[in-house]
C-alpha positions in Angstrom: 0.0 0.0 0.0 1.6 3.3 -1.1 1.9 6.1 1.5 2.8 9.7 0.8 5.3 11.7 3.0 2.5 13.9 4.3 0.6 10.9 5.6 3.8 9.5 7.2 4.5 12.8 9.0 1.0 13.0 10.2 1.2 9.5 11.6 4.5 10.3 13.4 2.9 13.3 15.0 -0.1 11.3 16.0 2.2 8.7 17.6 3.9 11.4 19.6 0.6 12.9 20.7 -0.9 9.6 21.7 2.0 8.6 23.9 2.0 12.1 25.5 -1.7 11.8 26.2 -1.2 8.5 27.8 1.4 10.0 30.1 -1.2 12.5 31.4 -4.1 10.1 31.7 -4.7 6.4 31.4 -8.3 5.3 31.0 -10.8 6.6 33.4 -11.7 5.0 36.7 -15.4 4.6 36.2 -14.7 3.3 32.7 -12.5 0.6 34.2 -15.1 -0.3 36.8 -17.6 -1.1 34.1 -15.0 -3.2 32.3 -14.3 -5.1 35.5 -18.0 -5.9 35.8 -18.1 -7.3 32.2 -14.9 -9.3 32.9 -16.6 -10.9 35.9 -19.8 -11.7 34.0 -17.8 -13.4 31.2 -15.4 -15.1 33.6 -18.3 -16.6 35.6 -20.4 -17.4 32.4 -23.3 -15.1 33.2 -25.0 -15.4 29.8 -22.7 -13.2 27.7 -22.2 -14.5 24.2 -18.4 -14.9 23.8 -18.4 -16.3 20.2 -16.3 -14.7 17.5 -17.4 -11.4 16.0 -18.9 -11.5 12.5 -20.6 -8.7 10.6 -24.1 -9.7 9.4 -24.7 -10.9 5.9 -22.9 -8.4 3.6 -25.6 -8.2 1.0 -28.4 -7.8 3.5 -26.3 -5.4 5.5 -25.7 -3.3 2.4 -29.4 -3.0 1.7 -30.2 -2.2 5.4 -27.5 0.4 5.5 -28.8 2.1 2.4 -32.2 2.4 4.0 -30.5 3.9 7.1 -28.7 6.7 5.2 -30.7 9.8 5.7 -30.6 13.3 4.2 -28.0 15.5 5.9 -28.6 18.7 3.9 -28.1 21.9 5.9 -27.3 20.1 9.1 -23.6 20.8 9.2 -24.1 24.5 9.5 -26.6 24.0 12.3 -24.1 21.8 14.2 -21.3 24.5 14.2 -20.5 25.5 17.7 -20.0 29.3 18.1 -18.4 29.2 21.5 -18.7 26.9 24.5 -19.4 28.5 27.9 -16.1 29.4 29.6 -14.1 28.6 26.5 -10.7 30.3 25.7 -10.2 31.6 22.2 -9.4 29.0 19.5 -8.3 29.0 15.9 -10.3 25.9 14.7 -13.9 25.1 14.0 -15.8 22.6 16.2 -19.2 21.0 15.8 -21.6 19.1 17.9 -24.9 17.4 17.2 -26.9 14.3 16.6 -26.8 11.8 13.8 -29.7 9.3 13.4 -28.6 5.7 13.0 -32.1 4.2 13.0 -35.0 6.5 12.3 -37.6 3.7 12.8 -36.3 3.0 16.4 -35.5 6.7 17.0 -31.9 5.7 17.8 -29.6 8.8 17.6 -25.9 9.2 18.4 -24.2 12.4 19.6 -20.9 13.5 18.3 -18.3 16.2 19.0 -15.9 17.1 16.2 -12.9 19.4 16.3 -11.1 20.3 13.1 -7.3 20.9 12.9 -6.2 24.5 13.4 -3.9 24.3 10.4 -4.1 22.3 7.2 -7.5 20.9 8.0 -8.1 20.2 4.3 -5.2 17.7 4.1 -4.9 16.2 7.5 -6.6 12.8 8.1 -9.8 12.2 9.9 -9.6 10.3 13.2 -12.5 8.8 15.1 -12.0 8.2 18.8 -14.1 5.7 20.8 -14.0 5.2 24.5 -14.9 1.8 26.0 -16.6 0.7 29.1 -18.7 -0.8 27.5 -21.1 2.2 28.0 -18.7 5.1 28.6 -18.5 8.4 26.9 -15.9 9.6 24.5 -16.9 13.1 25.3 -16.2 12.5 29.0 -12.8 10.8 28.6 -11.4 11.3 25.1 -12.6 14.8 24.5 -12.4 16.4 27.9 -9.7 14.4 29.8 -7.4 13.0 27.3 -6.9 14.1 23.6 -9.5 16.8 23.1 -8.6 20.5 22.8 -10.0 21.5 26.3 -10.0 20.6 29.9 -12.6 21.6 32.5 -11.4 23.7 35.4 -12.2 22.8 39.0 -15.2 25.2 39.0 -17.1 23.1 36.5 -17.8 26.2 34.5 -14.7 27.2 32.6 -12.3 25.5 30.2 -8.5 25.7 29.5 -6.5 24.5 26.6 -4.8 21.1 26.2 -1.5 21.8 24.4 -1.3 18.1 23.5 -4.7 17.9 21.7 -4.7 15.5 18.8 -6.2 18.0 16.5 -2.7 19.3 16.0 -2.2 16.3 13.7 -5.7 15.3 12.6 -9.4 16.3 12.4 -10.8 14.5 15.5 -14.3 13.1 15.8 -15.6 11.9 19.2 -18.6 9.6 19.3 -20.9 8.7 22.2 -21.8 5.1 21.4 -24.0 3.0 21.8 -27.5 4.5 22.5 -27.8 5.2 26.2 -24.2 6.6 26.5 -23.8 10.3 27.3 -26.2 12.3 25.1 -26.9 9.5 22.7 -30.4 8.0 23.1 -33.1 5.8 21.6 -36.9 6.3 21.6 -37.2 2.5 21.8 -36.5 1.6 25.4 -35.6 -2.0 24.6 -32.6 -0.7 22.7 -30.8 -0.1 26.0 -31.2 -3.7 27.1 -30.2 -5.2 23.7 -26.8 -3.6 23.3 -23.7 -5.6 22.5 -20.6 -5.7 20.3 -22.4 -6.6 17.0 -25.1 -4.0 17.3 -22.7 -1.3 18.4 -20.3 -2.0 15.5 -23.2 -1.9 13.0 -24.6 1.4 14.4 -21.1 2.9 14.4 -20.7 2.0 10.7 -24.1 3.6 9.9 -23.1 6.7 11.9 -19.9 7.1 9.8 -21.9 6.8 6.5 -24.3 9.5 7.6 -21.7 11.7 9.1 -19.7 11.7 5.9 -22.9 12.8 4.1 -23.1 15.7 6.5 -19.4 16.5 6.0 -18.8 15.4 2.4 -15.4 17.0 2.3 -14.1 14.1 4.4 -15.5 11.3 2.2 -12.2 10.5 0.5 -10.0 11.6 3.4 -7.6 9.1 5.1 -9.5 7.7 8.2 -8.0 6.3 11.3 -10.1 4.6 14.0 -8.8 4.9 17.6 -9.8 4.2 21.1 -8.9 2.7 24.5 -9.9 0.0 26.9 -13.0 -1.8 25.7 -12.6 0.1 22.4 -10.1 -2.7 21.8 -13.3 -4.4 20.7 -15.2 -1.4 19.1 -12.3 -0.3 16.9 -11.3 -3.6 15.2 -15.0 -4.6 14.8 -15.8 -1.3 13.1 -12.7 -1.6 10.9 -13.9 -5.1 10.0 -17.3 -3.8 8.9 -15.7 -1.1 6.8 -13.4 -3.6 5.1 -16.3 -6.0 4.4 -18.5 -3.3 3.0 -15.7 -1.8 0.8 -15.2 -5.3 -0.6 -18.9 -5.9 -1.1 -19.3 -2.6 -2.9 -16.0 -3.2 -4.8 -15.0 0.4 -4.1 -13.8 2.5 -1.2 -16.9 3.7 0.7 -14.7 4.7 3.6 -11.0 5.3 3.2 -9.7 3.4 6.2 -5.9 3.5 6.6 -5.3 2.1 10.1 -6.3 1.7 13.7 -4.9 2.8 17.0 -5.8 1.1 20.3 -4.5 1.8 23.8 -4.6 -0.4 27.0 -7.0 -2.4 24.9 -9.2 -5.3 25.7 -8.4 -7.8 22.9 -8.1 -11.3 24.3 -9.9 -12.4 27.5 -7.4 -15.1 28.4 -4.3 -12.9 27.9 -6.0 -9.9 29.5 -6.9 -11.7 32.7 -3.6 -13.7 33.1 -1.7 -10.6 32.3 -3.7 -8.5 34.8 -2.9 -10.9 37.7 0.7 -11.1 36.7 0.9 -7.4 36.8 -0.8 -7.1 40.2 1.7 -9.6 41.8 4.8 -8.1 40.1 3.8 -4.6 41.2 3.2 -5.8 44.8 -0.5 -5.1 44.7 -1.6 -8.6 45.7 0.2 -11.2 47.7 2.2 -14.1 46.3 -0.2 -16.5 48.0 -3.3 -15.0 46.3 -1.5 -15.1 42.9 -0.5 -18.8 43.4 -4.2 -19.6 44.2 -5.3 -17.9 41.0 -2.7 -19.7 39.0 -3.8 -23.0 40.6 -7.5 -22.8 40.5 -8.6 -20.4 37.7 -9.1 -21.4 34.1 -9.0 -18.3 31.8 -9.4 -20.2 28.5 -12.4 -19.5 26.3 -13.7 -23.0 26.8 -13.8 -22.8 30.6 -17.1 -23.5 32.3 -18.0 -22.0 35.7 -15.0 -21.3 37.9 -14.2 -23.2 41.0 -14.9 -21.8 44.5 -11.1 -21.7 45.0 -10.7 -19.4 42.0 -13.6 -17.2 43.0 -12.3 -16.8 46.5 -8.7 -15.9 45.3 -10.1 -13.4 42.8 -12.2 -11.8 45.6 -9.1 -11.6 47.7 -7.3 -9.8 44.9 -10.2 -7.4 44.5 -10.1 -6.6 48.2 -6.3 -5.9 48.0 -6.7 -3.4 45.1 -10.1 -1.9 46.1 -8.5 1.1 47.8 -6.4 2.1 44.8 -7.1 3.8 41.5 -6.2 0.6 39.6 -6.4 2.3 36.3 -3.4 4.5 37.2 -1.8 2.7 40.2 0.4 5.6 41.3 -2.2 8.3 41.0 -3.9 9.9 44.0 -7.6 9.4 44.7 -10.2 12.1 44.5 -11.3 12.8 48.1 -13.8 15.5 47.4 -16.3 15.9 44.6 -17.0 19.5 45.6 -16.4 22.1 42.9 -14.4 25.2 43.7 -16.0 28.6 43.5 -13.0 29.8 41.5 -10.8 27.7 39.2 -7.8 26.2 40.8 -4.5 26.7 39.1 -4.3 23.8 36.6 -1.5 22.2 34.6 -2.0 19.8 31.6 0.9 17.8 33.0 -0.4 17.5 36.5 -2.9 14.7 37.0 -6.1 15.8 38.8 -8.0 12.8 40.2 -11.2 14.8 40.4 -11.4 15.9 36.8 -14.2 13.5 36.1 -16.4 15.4 38.6 -15.6 18.7 36.8 -16.6 17.3 33.5 -19.9 15.9 34.8 -20.8 19.3 36.3 -19.9 21.1 33.1 -21.8 18.7 30.8 -25.0 19.0 32.9 -25.1 22.8 32.7 -28.1 23.9 30.5 -26.0 26.5 28.6 -23.3 24.0 27.8 -25.8 21.5 26.4 -27.4 24.3 24.3 -24.0 25.4 22.9 -23.2 21.7 22.1 -26.6 21.2 20.5 -27.0 18.3 22.9 -30.0 16.9 24.9 -32.5 18.5 22.6 -35.2 16.0 23.6 -34.6 16.7 27.3 -33.6 13.2 28.4 -35.0 11.8 31.7 -31.5 11.1 33.0 -28.5 13.3 33.7 -25.4 13.1 31.4 -23.0 10.6 33.0 -19.4 9.7 32.0 -20.5 6.1 32.0 -24.1 5.0 31.4 -26.5 4.1 34.1 -29.3 3.1 31.7 -27.5 0.2 29.9 -28.5 -2.7 32.1 -26.6 -5.5 30.3 -24.3 -6.4 27.5 -25.4 -9.2 25.1 -22.3 -10.3 23.2 -18.6 -9.8 23.8 -16.2 -12.1 21.8 -13.5 -13.7 24.0 -10.9 -12.5 21.4 -10.5 -10.1 18.6 -7.1 -11.3 17.5 -8.5 -12.8 14.3 -9.7 -9.3 13.3 -6.2 -7.9 13.9 -4.7 -10.6 11.6 -7.4 -9.8 9.0 -6.6 -6.1 9.0 -2.8 -6.7 8.7 -3.4 -9.1 5.8 -5.2 -6.3 4.0 -2.4 -3.7 4.5 -3.9 -1.7 7.3 -1.6 -0.2 9.9 -2.1 -1.1 13.5 -0.7 0.9 16.5 -1.1 -0.7 19.9 0.0 1.5 22.9 0.1 0.7 26.6 0.5 3.0 29.5 2.5 1.0 32.0 0.8 2.1 35.2 -2.7 0.9 34.1 -3.5 -2.2 36.2 -6.8 -3.2 34.6 -5.6 -3.8 31.0 -1.9 -3.6 31.8 1.1 -3.8 29.5 1.6 -7.5 30.6 -1.8 -8.3 29.1 -1.1 -6.6 25.9 2.2 -8.3 25.5 0.6 -11.7 26.1 -2.1 -10.9 23.5 0.5 -9.8 20.9 2.6 -12.9 21.6 -0.4 -15.1 20.7 -0.5 -13.5 17.3 2.9 -15.1 16.5 4.1 -12.2 14.4 7.8 -12.0 13.4 9.7 -9.0 14.7 10.5 -6.4 12.1 12.2 -3.8 14.4 13.4 -5.0 17.8 12.5 -3.6 21.2 14.1 -0.2 21.8 13.4 2.9 23.9 11.8 6.0 22.4 12.4 9.5 23.8 10.7 12.8 24.2 12.8 15.8 25.2 15.8 13.6 26.0 13.7 11.4 28.4 12.8 7.8 27.7 9.0 8.0 27.1 8.6 4.2 26.8 9.6 1.4 24.5 8.6 0.4 21.0 8.7 -2.8 18.9 7.5 -3.2 15.3 6.2 -6.5 14.0 5.9 -7.8 10.4 2.7 -6.7 8.7 3.0 -3.2 10.2 1.9 -3.6 13.7 3.6 -1.2 16.1 3.6 -1.8 19.9 4.6 1.1 22.1 4.7 1.4 25.9 4.4 4.7 27.8 6.6 5.0 30.9 4.5 6.4 33.8 9.1 5.7 44.3 12.2 3.7 44.3 15.3 4.3 46.4 18.0 6.9 45.5 20.4 6.1 42.7 23.7 5.4 44.2 26.2 5.4 41.3 25.5 2.0 40.0 28.0 0.3 42.2 25.5 -2.4 43.2 24.9 -3.5 39.6 28.7 -3.5 38.9 29.1 -5.8 41.9 26.3 -8.1 40.7 28.1 -8.4 37.4 31.4 -9.1 38.9 30.0 -11.9 41.1 28.0 -13.3 38.1 31.2 -13.4 36.1 33.2 -15.1 38.9 35.7 -12.2 39.1 37.4 -13.5 42.3 35.0 -12.1 44.9 34.7 -14.3 48.0 31.0 -15.2 48.2 31.3 -17.4 51.3 29.0 -16.9 54.3 29.7 -14.0 56.7 31.5 -14.8 60.0 31.4 -12.5 63.0 34.4 -10.5 64.3 35.4 -11.4 67.9 35.0 -8.5 70.4 38.1 -9.5 72.3 40.2 -9.1 69.1 38.7 -5.7 68.6 38.9 -4.4 72.2 42.4 -2.9 71.6 40.7 -0.5 69.1 38.5 1.2 71.7 40.0 4.6 72.2 39.5 7.5 74.7 36.7 9.8 73.7 36.8 12.3 76.6 35.8 15.9 75.5 35.3 15.0 71.8 31.5 15.1 71.9 31.4 18.9 72.6 34.0 19.5 69.9 31.8 17.7 67.4 28.7 19.9 68.2 27.6 21.8 65.0 26.7 25.4 65.8 25.1 26.0 62.5 25.5 24.8 58.9 25.9 27.4 56.2 22.5 28.3 54.8 20.7 26.4 57.5 17.2 27.3 58.6 16.5 27.5 62.4 16.2 24.1 64.1 15.1 22.9 67.5 17.5 19.9 67.8 21.2 19.4 68.4 23.4 18.0 65.6 27.0 16.8 65.6 29.7 15.9 63.1 33.2 14.5 63.3 35.6 11.6 63.1 35.8 8.4 65.0 39.1 6.4 64.7 38.4 2.7 64.0 42.1 1.7 63.6 44.7 4.0 65.1 47.7 2.0 63.8 46.4 2.2 60.2 45.2 5.8 60.6 41.6 4.7 59.6 38.9 7.1 60.6 35.1 7.1 59.9 33.1 10.3 59.5 29.7 10.5 61.1 26.8 13.0 61.2 24.3 12.8 64.1 21.0 14.5 64.6 19.2 14.4 67.9 15.5 13.9 68.1 13.3 17.0 67.8 11.5 16.1 71.0 12.0 13.6 73.8 15.6 12.9 72.7 16.4 11.3 76.1 13.9 8.6 75.6 13.8 8.2 71.8 15.7 5.2 70.4 19.1 5.5 68.6 19.0 4.6 64.9 22.0 4.1 62.7 21.6 4.6 58.9 24.0 3.0 56.4 23.8 3.5 52.6 25.1 0.9 50.3 26.9 0.9 47.0 29.2 -0.6 48.1 31.1 2.7 48.4 28.3 5.3 48.7 27.8 7.9 51.3 25.1 8.0 53.9 25.7 11.7 54.3 24.8 12.2 50.6 21.8 9.9 50.3 20.4 9.2 53.8 21.1 12.5 55.4 20.7 15.0 52.5 18.2 13.3 50.1 16.1 10.9 52.1 15.6 10.9 55.9 17.8 13.6 57.2 16.5 17.0 58.5 17.7 19.0 55.5 17.7 19.2 51.8 20.1 21.3 49.7 18.6 24.0 47.5 19.5 24.2 43.8 22.1 26.9 44.5 24.3 24.4 46.3 24.6 26.9 49.2 21.4 26.9 51.2 19.3 24.3 53.0 15.6 23.8 53.6 13.7 21.5 56.1 12.5 18.0 55.4 9.3 17.7 57.3 9.5 13.9 57.0 12.9 13.6 58.7 13.3 10.5 60.8 14.5 12.5 63.8 10.9 13.1 64.6 10.9 9.5 65.9 14.5 8.7 66.7 18.0 10.1 67.3 19.6 9.4 63.9 23.2 8.6 63.2 24.6 8.6 59.6 27.9 6.9 59.0 30.2 7.1 55.9 31.7 3.6 55.7 34.1 2.0 54.7 37.3 4.1 54.6 37.4 6.0 51.3 33.7 6.8 51.3 32.8 10.5 51.6 35.0 12.2 54.3 36.1 8.8 55.8 39.7 8.0 55.1 42.8 5.9 55.9 46.4 6.8 56.1 47.2 3.3 54.9 46.9 3.2 51.1 46.4 -0.6 51.0 43.1 -0.2 52.9 41.6 0.9 49.6 42.4 -2.5 48.1 41.3 -4.7 51.0 37.7 -3.6 51.6 34.9 -6.1 51.7 31.9 -7.1 53.8 33.8 -8.7 56.7 36.2 -5.8 57.2 33.4 -3.2 56.8 31.3 -5.0 59.4 34.2 -5.2 61.9 35.0 -1.5 61.4 31.4 -0.5 61.7 31.2 -2.4 65.0 34.4 -0.7 66.3 32.9 2.6 65.3 29.8 2.0 67.3 31.7 1.0 70.4 33.8 4.1 70.2 30.9 6.4 69.4 29.0 5.1 72.4 32.0 6.0 74.5 31.8 9.5 73.1 28.0 9.7 73.6 27.6 7.5 76.8 24.0 8.6 77.3 23.1 6.2 74.4 24.8 3.1 75.8 21.7 1.5 77.1 19.3 3.1 74.6 17.2 0.9 72.3 19.2 0.6 69.1 18.1 0.0 65.6 20.3 -0.5 62.5 18.9 0.6 59.2 19.9 1.1 55.6 19.1 0.4 51.9 20.4 -1.2 48.8 23.8 -2.8 49.6 23.0 -1.8 53.2 21.1 -5.1 53.0 24.5 -6.7 53.6 26.0 -4.0 56.0 23.0 -3.9 58.3 22.5 -7.7 59.0 26.3 -8.2 59.2 26.8 -5.4 61.8 23.7 -6.7 63.7 25.3 -10.2 63.7 28.5 -8.8 65.1 26.5 -7.0 67.8 24.5 -10.1 68.7 27.5 -12.4 68.6 29.6 -10.3 70.9 26.7 -9.6 73.3 26.4 -13.4 73.7 30.1 -14.0 73.9 30.5 -11.4 76.6 27.3 -12.5 78.3 26.2 -8.9 78.7 24.5 -6.2 76.6 27.3 -4.3 75.0 24.9 -2.7 72.5 21.2 -2.8 73.1 20.1 -4.0 69.7 16.3 -4.2 69.2 15.9 -4.6 65.5 16.9 -3.9 61.9 15.3 -2.1 59.0 16.3 -2.6 55.4 14.9 -1.2 52.2 15.2 -2.3 48.6 17.9 -4.4 50.1 20.4 -6.7 48.4 20.1 -9.8 50.5 20.3 -12.9 48.2 22.2 -12.8 44.8 20.0 -15.5 43.2 16.7 -13.9 44.0 17.9 -10.3 43.6 19.0 -10.9 40.0 16.2 -13.2 38.9 13.7 -10.9 40.5 15.3 -7.9 38.8 14.9 -9.3 35.3 11.4 -10.4 36.1 10.6 -6.9 37.1 12.1 -5.5 33.9 9.8 -7.7 31.8 6.7 -7.1 33.9 7.3 -3.3 33.8 7.9 -3.3 30.0 11.5 -2.2 30.3 13.0 -5.1 28.3 11.4 -7.2 25.6 9.8 -10.6 26.3 12.5 -12.1 24.0 15.3 -10.8 26.2 13.5 -11.9 29.3 13.0 -15.4 27.9 16.7 -15.6 27.0 17.9 -14.6 30.4 15.5 -17.1 32.0 16.7 -19.9 29.7 20.4 -19.3 29.7 21.4 -17.6 32.9 22.2 -19.5 36.1 22.1 -17.1 39.1 22.7 -19.8 41.7 25.8 -19.4 43.9 27.2 -22.7 42.6 27.1 -21.5 39.0 30.3 -21.5 36.9 30.9 -18.9 34.2 27.8 -17.9 32.3 27.2 -19.0 28.7 27.6 -16.5 25.9 23.8 -16.5 25.3 23.3 -15.3 28.9 25.9 -12.6 28.6 24.4 -11.4 25.3 20.9 -11.2 26.7 22.1 -9.3 29.8 23.9 -6.8 27.5 20.6 -6.4 25.6 18.8 -5.7 28.8 21.4 -3.2 29.9 21.0 -1.4 26.6 17.2 -1.2 27.1 17.3 0.2 30.6 20.4 2.3 30.2 18.6 5.6 29.2 16.4 5.6 32.4 17.0 6.0 36.1 16.7 2.4 37.0 16.6 3.2 40.7 13.3 5.1 40.1 11.9 4.0 36.8 9.3 6.8 36.4 11.6 9.6 37.5 12.9 12.2 35.1 16.6 12.5 34.4 18.9 15.4 35.3 20.1 17.2 32.2 22.2 19.9 33.9 24.9 19.6 36.5 25.0 23.3 37.1 23.8 24.8 40.3 21.5 27.9 40.0 22.4 31.5 41.1 19.3 31.6 43.3 17.4 28.7 44.9 14.6 27.3 42.8 11.2 27.1 44.4 11.2 23.6 46.0 8.8 21.2 47.7 9.7 18.1 49.7 7.0 16.3 47.7 8.5 17.0 44.3 11.4 14.8 43.1 14.4 16.7 41.7 16.6 14.5 39.6 19.6 16.9 40.0 19.7 16.7 43.9 23.1 14.8 43.7 24.6 17.8 42.1 23.4 20.2 44.7 24.6 18.0 47.5 28.0 17.6 45.8 28.4 21.4 45.5 27.4 21.9 49.1 29.7 19.3 50.6 32.7 20.6 48.7 32.4 24.1 50.1 35.1 24.9 52.6 32.7 26.7 55.0 30.4 23.6 55.0 33.3 21.2 55.7 34.5 23.5 58.5 31.1 23.6 60.1 30.7 19.8 59.8 34.2 19.3 61.3 35.0 17.3 58.1 38.1 16.9 55.9 40.4 18.0 58.7 43.3 16.2 57.0 42.7 18.0 53.7 42.1 14.9 51.5 43.7 14.9 48.0 40.3 14.4 46.4 36.9 15.9 46.3 34.0 14.6 48.5 31.9 12.4 46.2 28.6 10.7 46.7 30.1 7.3 45.7 33.7 6.1 45.4 33.9 4.0 42.3 37.5 2.8 43.1 36.4 1.0 46.3 34.2 -1.4 44.3 37.1 -2.4 42.0 38.9 -4.2 44.9 35.8 -5.4 46.9 37.1 -8.7 48.3 34.2 -10.3 50.1 30.4 -10.3 49.4 28.4 -13.4 50.5 25.9 -14.7 48.0 23.2 -14.5 50.7 22.5 -12.9 54.1 19.3 -14.9 54.6 20.9 -17.1 57.4 21.5 -13.9 59.3 17.9 -12.9 59.1 16.9 -16.3 60.3 19.3 -15.9 63.2 17.8 -12.6 64.2 14.2 -13.9 64.2 15.2 -16.9 66.4 16.9 -14.5 68.9 13.9 -12.1 69.1 15.5 -9.3 67.1 12.8 -7.5 65.0 13.3 -7.4 61.2 11.5 -4.8 59.0 11.8 -5.1 55.3 10.4 -2.3 53.0 10.4 -2.0 49.3 9.7 1.1 47.1 7.9 -0.4 44.2 9.4 1.8 41.4 13.0 0.7 42.1 14.2 -1.5 39.3 17.7 -2.3 40.7 16.6 -4.2 43.8 12.9 -4.4 43.0 10.0 -5.6 45.1 9.9 -8.8 43.0 13.5 -9.6 44.3 12.5 -8.9 47.9 9.4 -11.1 47.6 11.5 -14.0 46.2 14.1 -13.6 48.9 11.5 -13.6 51.7 9.8 -16.6 50.1 13.2 -18.5 50.5 13.0 -17.9 54.3 9.8 -20.2 54.4 8.3 -18.1 57.2 4.8 -18.6 58.4 2.5 -15.6 57.8 1.3 -14.0 61.0 -0.6 -11.1 59.5 -2.2 -11.3 56.1 -1.2 -9.1 53.1 -3.1 -5.8 53.4 -2.9 -2.2 52.2 -1.6 0.5 54.5 -2.7 4.1 54.4 -1.4 7.6 54.9 -3.7 10.6 54.5 -6.5 8.4 53.2 -4.3 7.0 50.3 -2.8 3.6 49.9 0.9 4.3 50.0 3.2 3.1 47.3 5.5 1.0 49.3 5.0 -2.7 49.7 2.9 -3.6 52.7 5.1 -5.8 54.8 4.1 -8.8 56.9 4.7 -9.4 60.6 6.6 -12.6 60.4 7.8 -15.4 62.7 9.9 -18.5 62.0 8.5 -21.9 61.5 8.7 -24.2 64.5 
């Protein structure tokens, strides 16, 4: 099929717009709820016809359609909208009105049409259909996604959508079938006889009549598009067009291609993929997922589901019921009340209450008059999703045969998937496309907008393009951890033997006098610091006097009740990364650094609200910590670090003796998953050996923690696949060829090749926070930018780096007193090169703590791709612990928070 350059350019622009739109809004919540109800009805065989879609007899259909093509003379001019209430100025024409699709039944469809502001006479025509079934394209497509306007929070005024698709096409929104939005029928039974076949036929009749009303578009290139259940509507309408063009032996409608997003296209793949997505995004428990895998039959031939399946599916529903499952990281709308004045709005900022604004706007009498809508004064309010369609008669279990048919006739197919939609997720779409068995034409690769990875794209033979749209994870710490993983995987001489404790008696000679040092370490005020109501300290603690090895610490007392609050030590990982940089200045410390690299602002979520918090730069060579023995840089590893950390604690407690008997917790993230349990093991071991409480350890806290090489790595690649960061092909190859067990010898070439492919795919994104933007400028600003503790700034590392390398800051911190020959850095890359010891697992240490009454808390930010929630779940599964408290959501401010809900756990007897 020949394509001209103008068509190609228009298609590229449409692609850019569709993925940008998907970034702003996945499909609507109410729309998804209706889809969920249909899934349940089909799943439990409640009388929905699931047979394949076929258009009715072509000859009979042609005659019937001819009898349903009505005179449209003079109607276009009457449909022209002069101006919508509260509308800003525009440079395009728009129209709204009714098209009769069955005069005998009095069945009438409402449409809203926006022409392109430029080149409208040459740009294609695009029809947009929302799903449900029973939801309005005016509510979602036109007013919340790709239309030219958004509704303000007052429900009265509009503002422009700079990503509107009418930049690239003339866009037609249709409310279909009868009973949706302003579309209606004078035959009441029409509402109870809706289904796929009737909708597809009426949609076809609508287009024929609309083209009579707008004859200038009769020969224009046409694209059909939609989302969610429109994964049925769009291909079925395309099939009818194809059949009628063939029957007429001429082009009645000049269809060129279809575009479907987060689309329902195959029941079996959709449902399997949905539950895979829920478990790999930590939204349901492993136990629930295993029950669904065991008891549920998603095939088209399945009869009624077993009670075990229904029970597990109900458990899954309960787990996700408090979320907006259609955009899993989005906030919820907690108030449907309109504002008296419009709130400040941004097209890039998701507003969970936008549906309420649209409902209020569409039910205003002056809006309906301007739209030429509700001319018969319907007995029901306009709703985003219909309350008058009681049931759905037919819904084929798959539309994959229609996609094959369209490809075989030269039609282009674009399938896109927003990767934070949990109802028709990217995993479902990938499973559906895999069923088609299409050869790959262009392999999986990232696509970018403004220098950022916007998602991934793969093209299949026959011209089917699949694109994902990339929608908190722990702080990126160089990428030392991944480099260590690779070194261990490649058997590069790192000792992976189990960790052994360091004997207290052997270390007692390294406990030094601390008299008078505490007051010298007190920080009067940091440069650019706001006023605070707590004491903080900074300084050095010698851990090996003969080697000249000294560790730097920063300590913040509790804001209130410091004399009774516990002591908490925080360790960042790497290995080789600074707890001063990440823990203290970007995560849980009391301050953040402004973009000027000179001034600080408060972190209202600082952990010293609940504890006295101690940050340690460890081992020597990290941050301000140092050694006068050069060989120390080449002999670091887990055992030496744990021993030095223990010696540090003993000495620090001599300097701060008021904390000697205080409840003590050790915490950290990433490779701190090694540091924390190993230090805790040393504490526990020496308390037992000395038969007294040298350090009053109560528990450990580890987040996104490296704790078991095998599960960390297998879970990481599973996460990459389930979050659409690498292709299924790469994921299969890694699963097939890579051996992550501790007993594995060198990896085979196919494994190494697949891992390199995965590296290439994820390289352009921040893998430690997969939905975060990247930092494109390392420069600090002359003046502080306006900041919020709730807004992620990808350039924070640069601000902290600039601040920590200021002489006045180092003097105030009592740091760099020996004038090191290198700058302070967030991570020391040279330490990793000679890392000598890293056990393949620390799970035996966790078992030891539980058996000795030491509390263990494990948390996981679910957008971290380096040590993802899937890895943590696999690691905990290896412990074979009995569940004490079932999987459940936890809340903050009425919202389900985005960290994994952890279990209270106890060992098996």
